[in-house]
N, C-alpha and C positions, 0 to 999 in steps of 0.2 A: 451378311451374317450378323446376328445380334451381338452387341458388345456390352461389357460391364466396365469398360475402361474408366469412365468418369466416376461410377459408383465406388470403385475400389481404390480410388486415389486417396491418399492421406490428406488431412487438413489440420492446420495448426491454429489453435485458439489460445492466445496468451502463452502460458507454459505447457499447454496440453496438446499433444500430437495425437489426433484421432486417426487410427490406421485405415479407416474407410468411411464412406458417407452414409452407412446404414445406422439408423437409430432405433433402439428399442425404447419406446416412450413409456411414461408412467401409467401403469394399470393397477388398480387396486386389487388386492388378493384376499384380504381378511385371513391371512395365514400367520399373522403375528401371534405372540403370546398375549394373554389377556390384558397385560399392562402396556402393550404397544412396543415391547422389545422384540428383537429378532429371535425367531424360533428356528428349530431344526427344519421344520416344514418349509419355512420361508427360504432358508439357505438352499435346500434341495431344489426348490422351485427355481430360484435364480441361477443356480449352477447349471441347470438344463437350458435356461435362456441364454446364458453366457456362451454356451457351446455353439450357438448359432453363428458366431463370428461377427456380430454387430460391432462396429467400431465404438459406438457410444451407447451405454445403457443408462437410462435415467430411472432410478427405482421409484416405487410408488409414492403417493403423497405422504409427506413426513411432517407431522405436526410440530409447530414451533411454540405452541402455548396450550395449556390444558383447556382453555376456552375455545380452542379451534379444532378439536378432534371431532371428525364426523361421527365416529363411533369410539367407544372407550378403548378398543383394542387397536386403533389406528397406529401404524408405525410412527414413532415419535423421536424427537431430538431436542426436547425442551429441558433436559436434565442430563448431567454428566453420566448418570448410570446407564444411559443408552449407548454410550460410545463403544464399549467392548463388542457388543453385538453388531453394530454398524461396521466396525472394523473387519469383522468376519466376512461381511458382504464385499467389502473392498478387496480383501485378499483373494476371494474367489474370482472376482472380476479380473483382477490383474493377472492371476494365474492362467486365465484364458486369453489374455492379450487385449482385453477390452478396457476402455476408460469408463469410469462410472461417476455419475452425478446423482444427487438427491434432490427431489422436488420439494421445496419448502412450501408449506401449505397452512392456511387457516380457513376453515369452512365458513366463518361468519354465520349467516342465518340458515345455511343449508345443512342442518342436522336435526332430524326429528327428535332425537333424545334431548338435545340441549334446548330446543324450542319448548318441548313438553315440560321440562324442568324449570323453564324461565331463565336459563343461563345463556342463551344465545345472544350474540351481539352483532351489530351491523352498522353501516353508516347512518341509516335512518330506520325508524320503527315501521317499516313497510313489510307486509307479510311475504313470506317465501311463495313463489309461484307453485312449488311442488307441495309443500307441507301446510300451506294456508295459515301459518301462524307468524306473528311478527316478533322480531328480536328487540332487545333493548338498544336504543340509539347510543352509540359510543360517545363518551366524553373525550375532551382533549387529553386527559390523563390516559384513558384507554388507548387512544391512538398512539401516543408516545410509548406506552408499554408494549404494544404489539410491534411497532417499528423496531424497538430494542430487541424484542424476542427473535425477530428474523435475523438480526445481526448476530446474536448470541448462538443461535442454532447453527448458523453458517460456520462460526468458529469451531463448534464441536465437530462438524462434519469435516472440516479441514484437518482437525486433530485426528480424526478417525482414518484419514488417508484418502478421502474423496478427491477426485480430480477437478470437480466443479460443483456448483449448486445451480438449481433452476428454481426461480420464483414462480409460483402458480398464480398467474393473473388472468386465467381464462375460466370458462365453463360455469360461471355463476357463483364462484366462491368469493371470499372477502375482497381481494384486490379487484376482481371483476365488479363486485357490488359497488365499490367506490367509483368505478369508471362509468357505470350506467345510471342515467337519469331515472330509470324505472326503480332503482333501489337506493339511490343517493339523492335526497332532496335537502341536503344541509344548506344552511345559510352562512356558514363560516368559510374559511379559506380552502376547505376540502370539498366544497360543493359549488354548484353553479355551472359554468361553462365546462366543456370537455377538458380543457387545459387545467382548470382548477380541480376538477374531479380526478385528474391524473396525478395530483400532487402527492397523495398518499403512496402511490406506487413509486414515484420518483424518489421520495424520501426513504422508502425501504431500500431501493437500489443503492442510494448513496450511503445508507447506514451499513449495509452489507459490505459495500466496497471499502468503507473505512475500517471495518472489523477484520476483513480477510486480506487486505493489502492489494497492491496494484497487479500482482502477477497471477492471481487466482481467478479463473473464469467464472463469470456470472451469466446465466441464461435467464430468459424471461419467456414464459409461455403466455400467449395472448389469443383471444378470439378476434379474428380479423373483422368479423361482423357479428353483432349480437343475435340477429334474426329473431327479434321479438318486436311487437308493436311499441313504437316510441323509443326503442333501444338505440344504441350507437350503431353507426354504419361503418363501412370500410373507409369512407372519406373521413369520418371522425378519427378512426384509428390511424390513418395516414398523418393526421395532424399531430398526434401525440407520440407515435412510434419514434420519431427522431429525438424527442425529449428523453425517452427511455434509454436510447443509445448514448446520448450525451451524459446522462446521469451515471453511466457506468456499465450498462448491459453490453456484453460481448457477443451475444447471439440471441436471435428471436426465434421462438418455436411457434409457428403460426397455425393455429387451429381455427375453429369457428363455433359460434353458437354458445348456448348455455343449456343447462339441463331443463330449463323452462321453454326452450325453443321447440317449435313443432317439428314432427317427423324425425326426432332422434338424431339430429345432425351431429352431435358430439360423438355418437357411436353409430355412424351411418349404417342403415340397413342395406340389404342386397339391392334395393332400387337405385342406389347411388353408384355411379361408375367409378372405378379406381381413378384417382387423380382429380375428382370432381371439384376439389377446393383450390386447385392450383392457380386459377385466374386471380383469386383473392390473395394468395400467397405472393404472386408476382407483383401485385399492386403495393403490398407492403415492402417487398424487396426494392422496388423502384425509389423509395423515399428514405432508405437508410443505407449506411455504409458498413453494416455488420453482417456476418453470415446469417443465412435463414435456413431453418429446418422446415420442410414442407410436410403437410399432413393431408390425407385424403383417401382413406380406405385402400391403401396400397397393399397389393399381394404379389406383384411381379417385379423382381429386381430389374428386369430389362426396361420396363416402363419408367421406373425410378431413374435409371441411367439416362433415359431420354430427356426427362425434365431437368436433370442437372446439366446435361450437355447444352440445353437451350438457354441456360442461365436463369431458369425460373426459381430455383432453390439451390442451396449448397449441400444440403443433406436431406434425407427423406426418412420419415418415421414409418415403421412397420409395426403396428400395435397388435391387433388380434391375430394377424398371420403368425406371429411368434408363438401364439397359443396353439393354433391349429397344426403347425409343423415348424418347430424351431430349426429344422435342417434346410429350410427353403433356400437360404443364401448359399450354403455349401452345395446343394443340388444344382443351383444355377451355375456356380463356378465350375463344377465337374461335368456340366453338360447333361445333367439328369433331372431337369426341371419337370419332366413328365412324371416323376416319382413324388413330387410335392403334393401334399394335401392342401388344397386351397381353402382358405377361410370362407365360410358361407355367410358371414355377417349376420348370423341368426341371433346373436347376443344371448342365447339361452344359458350358457355356462359361465359367461363373464359378467356382462353388464346387468342383465335381468336377474340372474341368480343372486348377485350381491345386493342390488338396489331394491328389488322387490321381495326377496326371500331372506336377506341378510345372512347368506351362507358364503363359504369360501369359494375361491375361483375354481372353475372347471372349463373344459372346452367340449362342446357338443360332439365333435368328431375326433378328438384326441383324448382318450381316457387317461393318458399319463399326466396331463396337465393338472396340477393341484394335488396329485396323488403320487408324487415322485418318491415319497418315503416307502410306499407299499408296492410300487411298480417293480415287478421282477425282471431284472436285467439279464440274469443268468438262466441257462436252460433248467428245466425241471429235473429233479433228482432221478425220476424214472419216466421213461416215455410210455404213454398209454395210447391205446386205440380209441379214438374219440370220433363219435358221430355228431355232427351239427345238423339239425333238421330245420331247414328254413334259412333262406339267404337274404333276409332283410338286414337293416342296420345292425341289429343285435347279433344275428347269426354270422354275418360277414366279419364283424369285429371279433366275435368269439373264435371263429375259425382261424383268422389271421393270428390272433394272440396265442392260441393253442399251438399252432404250427411254429410260431416264432420261438416258443419255449421247448420245442423238440418233440411234440406229440405227433402221432400219425393221425391225420385229420381227413375225414370224408365229409363233404358238405353237400347236402341234398336240397334241391329246390324243385317244387312241383310245377312251377310255371316255366315259361321259355326264357326268362331273364331274371337276374337277381335284382334286389332292391326293395321288394315288398311295397309298403305304403309310400315309401319315398319315390318310387317310380311314378306314382300318380301325382304326388306333390310337385315333382319336377316339371309337370305339364303346365302348372300355373304360371302366370306372367312373372317375369323376373327371376324365376327359380330354376332355370336350366342348369345352374351350377350344382344343384343337388344331384342331378343325373350324372354330371361329370364326377362328382365325389363317389358315387356308387361304382362307376367304371374304374376309377383309380383304386378304390378299396378292394374291388374284385381282383384286379390285376396284382395288387399287393399280396392278397391271400394266395393266389395261384403261384406267384413267384416264391412265396415262403414254403410251398410244397403242398398246399391244400388240393385235394382231389375234388373238383366241383362236378356234380351231376345235375344237369338241368332236366326239366320235363320228367322228373322222377318223384313219384309219390311214395313215401316210405309207408309200408304197411306193417301190421303186426307180424305177418309171416316173415318179412324181411328181418325184423328184429329177432325173431325166434331162430331163424336160420344162421344169422351172423353173430348174434349175442355180443354186441360191442361192450367194451369195458365201461365206457362213460358216454352219456348223451347230453348234449345241450339242446334243449327243446326251444326252438325259436320259430315256431310255425305261424306266428303272426296272428292276424285277425281277419274277420270277414265283416262286410258292411251290415249293420243292423237294419232289419226290415220290420218296422213296427206294425202291429195288427190294426192298421187304420182301414176302416171300410172304404173300398174303392182303390186300394193300393195296387191291385192287380189289373187296373185298367190300362189299355195300351199306350196312353200318353204319360204314364208314370215311369220314371227311370231312376236308377241308382246313380250316385255321384261318380262312381268309378267308371260307369259306362260313358258318361259325358266327358270326363277328363281323358278317356281313351279315344275320343273323337268318333264314337259310334253314333252320336246324335248331336247335331248343331241346330241352334234355334235363333236364326236371324230374324224371324218373323213371329208375331204372336206374343202373348204375355206369359212369362215364365214365373213359376212359384218355386222357390227353394225352401224346403222344410229342414230347418236346422241352421243355427247361426254361429256354430263353432268355426274353427279355422278352415275345415274342409268346405263348409257351406259358403263362407266368405270367399274362399279361393275359387270355388266353382263359379260364383257370381262374377268374380274378377276375370276368370277365364272366358266366360260368355261375353263380358263387356268387351274384351279384346277381340272377340270373334264377331262383334257387331250387334249383339243383343241390345235392344233399345228399351224394352219394358220388362222389369224384373221386380218381384217382391220377395223378400226373405222374411220368414217367420221363425221366431225363437221362443221357446217356452219359458226361458228364464226372464226375470224382470230387468236384467242388465246384460249387455252383450258379453259373451264369454271371451271374445277377442278384445283384450284391453287396449285402449288407445295409449296407455302408458308404455307399451312396448312399441318400438320403432316401426316394425313391419305392420303391427296392428293399426297404428295410426295411419300409415300409408294406405292400407286396405280400406279403412273407413273413409278416408279422404277421396279415394277413387270411386268408391261406392256412392258417396254423396254427389260428386261431380257428374256421375253417370245419370243422376236423377232417379236412382233406384229407391225403393221403399223398404224400410226396416220396421217390422212390427214385433215388439217385445211382449213378454208375458202372454204369448199366444199359443194355444194348444190346438192342433188340427183334429177336428172331429170326424169329418168325412170328406172324401174326394169324389166329386161328380165329373161327368164327361166334360163340362165346360165351366165348372166352378169348384171352390173349396170352402167348406164351412169351418171356421175357427172360433175358438172361445178365447176372447181377449179379456183377461181378468174375469169378470162375471158376465160379460156381454157376448152374446153369440153374433158373429158377423159372417156374411157370405161374400167371399171375394170372387168377383167375376168381371169380365171373362178371364178364365185361366185356360191357356192352350197346352201348357206343358208343366209337369210337376217333377221336381228332382228331390230325391230323398237323401239327406246328408245328416243323419242323426247319430253318428258315431259308429263304433265297431264292437264286435264281440270276440273274445279270445278263441283261438282254435288250438286246442290242446288235447284232442281225443287220445293221443298216444300215451298220455301220462299213465293211464291205468295198466297197460301192458308192460310198460317199463317198471312200474312199481311191483307188479306181480312177479317179475323175474329178478327183482332186487338189483336192477341195473342202476348205477349211480346216475342221477338225472337232475339237472337244474333247468328250470323254466325261466325264460328271459323275454324281455321286450313285450310286444303286444300280445304274445301268447299268454302272458301273465295278466296284463291289463293294459288298456290304452294309455299311451304316454308319448312324450316328445322324443326326438332323436337323442338328446343328451342322456336321458334315463336308459334308453334301449342300448346305446353304445356302452355306457358304464356297466350295465348289468352283464352284457356279453363279455366284456373284458374281465370283470371280476369272476365270472363263471370259469373262464379259461385260466386265470391266475390261481384259482383255488383247486384246480384238478389234482 
């Protein structure tokens, strides 16, 4: 029988007794007030996270100096005016039985705004890998000012009632920048060998220790391996980790990589197995005598217990899983793990939404996350008869949320299974978890009282006969079939047909038309099935699947390794029995031989029922792909909001 014995054991760090070994690590939210102070939205967000029962919560990056805020609204502790708000966070944590630490942070060169304004600083004037601009090289006075700022911020946090502080020495920010020869080429005592480059970090640790006293725990987050060309390795980190412990660090939080590392290691996509980083974690643990927090896309408390039992780590971080379902630990304790919504590692609502869109935190599969202030916890004032038409992500979410709020819900799906477009996406390599999510969400809806009818096409006559009070129209979309001459030839297939295993192409040359996510994943699916020769054409001049996204990077990498060809700025003119004519820029090209053609050019909304609903004045909200093509995150959020606003 699976056990949580080791995970649920308390652990003592200096004067801090952590009730269990589960850690909620720092995740940025952008939920603060504009000046970086604690907002009501931030308090509500953390209150929900604290309810998970995690023994230690480390709140998001907390700026120690105005020159080190990644964005102007980053949570801050560089002035006494921030103490009252931070104390509110502490009070909520303690009321839930958790210990709380703050992650002290300076971004260095990793801020687009500061770089653009010429205000960013770093160990050397070397451009950021992400933003391609260089900071100003720090002077000796700058270094001493920042070291002092870390100490002063730690004092404020202790005054606010925090149980500990964590220094952010990982993921490419200022402390990490000093550690790496790719960003630190100083000729003074803070540059040179790995030990000399570690001096800035050790002096910060020593200063914080001096300021907060001997009994206050200090944590340090590090990247075990930088995973960039010419960056530091785990062997380098093994050399300096003991120095950090000797300088006064009471616990090491061992992550990996930097935001400039390939494949999104710092926010590992679905391709990485849970626990993937634990071999490196163990290598650091073997050279220090302080407790270690292990990191590695953990979603399962029982797996975490296993690693602790083996002695690979003393505590385990669960980051994005706390967003997907903050009840995961309590479910495991109560024997209800099958009710937990497992994080898909899609990064849509957390990492990518914040970094690429500069918007506040969400979760693609949990609409409550980041919206705690508007999330309706109590039943609706009046129960209504609600029809939800279409059981894709938007419809399933809408049905569950409406039933949770006390409405009488009928959910209709014209196909034999729920899931919509996600059922196809789940067929792609590494994405089986998406199918499991649909199963869990379906069960959750049914358990909440939703009446699910499969193989049921809702007709205007049904609407007239039953006249529901309210309808959430989530009828999804159908694949677009562009009017390309030759598209009706027998060797031309739609992407959905291929993903449903109706056609396999182990032999011959395959042409995929459309380089969006569906086109790329169809190519990846065929690669896994043994397809050797494939060309993908996309009419845009740049791939719509960005390599800046972790999963996108992995897709492109596998595409390249398979030897496939990607042709951009290419518009298909005609399809012939054994060739395809494309216009690449202004040049016409004939691609031959082509044995199979797959069309993956997007979808068109299906919302024909809208007119009958409008004509009968039935309250109706259209959501998800029935409105327009979108990601899971938007579909789920729209479905939830439709139910909340009934």
